N, C-alpha and C positions, 0 to 999 in steps of 0.2 A: 592532453588527458583532462585538463579543465574544461575544454569544449565537450568533450564527449559525456562528462558527467552532466553538464547543462542540457545537452540534447536529450539524454535519457530522462532528466528531469522534466522537461518540457513535454516529451512523448507520455511520460507517466500522468501528467496532470491532464493533458489534451485527451487520454484514453478514459478520464474519468476516475482514476485511481482503482486499480483492481482489487485493492484491500480495502476500500472504503465501503460500508454496508449502504445499501439503499434506504431512502427515507420512506417511510410508510406512515399510515394514519395511525395504526396500532402498533405502539412500540412493544407494549407487553401485554399479554392476554393472560388472565387468571383462570378463566375456564377453557376447556378445549373447544373447538368447533366441531359440531356433531356431523353436519352434512354440508357438501360442497356441490354446487350447481355450476353450469357452465358461465353465465353471464356474471355470477356474482362470487366467483370462486376465490377471488382475492379479499371479499370483504369479511369482516369479521362477523360472527354470529349474533343473532338478536339476543339480548340479555347478557352479552359478554361485556365486562368490566375493562376499560383501557385506561392506562396511566394519566394520558392527555389527549387532547384533540388538537391536531394541526390545522391552523388557518379556519377553525370553526367560528361561525357567527352566532352572536347570542341573540336569542328571540325570547321576548316577554309574551308570555300567554297567560290567559286567566287561570289555568292549571299549574303555573310556575314560570321558571326559568329553564330553558332549552337550548342547546348548541346543535347546530347544522353544519355538516362538512360533507360534500360529495353525496348528497342524498341520504346521508345517515343521521339520525337525531339521537343525541345524547342528554343525559341528565347527570349532574353532579351527585356523587355518591360517596360514601366514606373511604373507599378505596380507589378513587379515580373518577372516570365517567363511565356510565352505564348506557348501553345502546338499548332504546326504547322505541316503542310505536310513535310515529308522528302524531302530533296532537291535532285533532279534527279542527278545522277553522284557521289555522296558521296558514299565512300567505307568504309566499317567496317571489322574488324577481325573476329567476332562473331556474328552469328545471335541470335536474341531474344530467350528467352527459350520457348516461347509458338508459335513459328513460325510453319507454315504448308507447307508441299512440294505440289506443284501442277505441273502437267505435262500438257503442252500444245504444241500441234504439235511437240512432241518429245523434247522440251526444259524444263528444270527444272527452275521453278519459286518458291522462298520461299515468303510466305505472313505472315505478323504481322501487326495487328492494322491498315490497310490501306495503308501499305508499302509494296511493291514488290521488291525483290532482285533477282539478279542471281549471280551465282558464276562465279569470274573472277580470276583465279589463286588460290592464298590463301586467298582471300578475298572475300567480297560479296558488290556488287554495286546496290545501288537503282536505279531502272528504272521505266519508265512509265509503268502502266498497259497495257497489251495488249487487244484488244477488243476480247470478247469471253470468256475470263478466268473466271472462277466461283469460288466463296469463300462461305463459310457456314455462315460466321458472318461479321458483319461490325463493324468498332468502334463507340464507343459512340458520340452522337451529330451530326449524319448526318441529312440532310434536306430533306425533302418530296417535289418534285416539280412535278407539273402537266404540261404537254406539249401535245398538240392535243389528248387530253382526256386519257392519259396515265399517270400513276405514277411512278416516277423515285426516287431513293434514291440517294443524291449527297454527296460525302466524297471527300474534297480537290479537288474540280472541276471535279471530275471522276463521271460518271453517271452509275448507277446500275439498273437492272431491277430484280425484283423477279420472279423466275421461279421455277416450279414443276418438278423433274426429274421422269422418269419411275417408279423408285422404291419408289416415294412418298416423297423425300428428297426436302426440299424447299431450295433454294441457291439464291445467288445474282450474276448477270452475268454483266461483263463489256460491256457497248454498246456505241456506237457512236451516239450522238442526234445532228441533224443538227439544 
């Protein structure tokens, strides 16, 4: 009987403990996520506040102190950490795991969750998105805005329009809206 209990305990621990919850980046969310997309379906929405950031790296920038974890940028707020736009000019050593490389006018851009990077030496710098660049997915929590009878998707102040390519793929293109 003693051995049976030990064997069951070992099997339970090896299986990862069925009753133990998974560890995630956002432990508690104060706002509901508005929209879920394929690539970012497990990411919290832009503007969401989380209680704490797991394994976040602290980044000092002339606009203040930010925290960076898994390609998402946070700022300390009164209720925890708020997901914010990546500050332009910040440099990181490693790109997020689910980034996408996009070539526009012969230049390589790297895109992840509404943030655009370019390679600068051995680092990657956050840049403003160039007009005309196309992405297949937007971060959760974008806003829909109508201007002059057209609908735009807005993420961190950047306007996107949804277009259909010749091959039938639907993408979001950065546009300048006056």
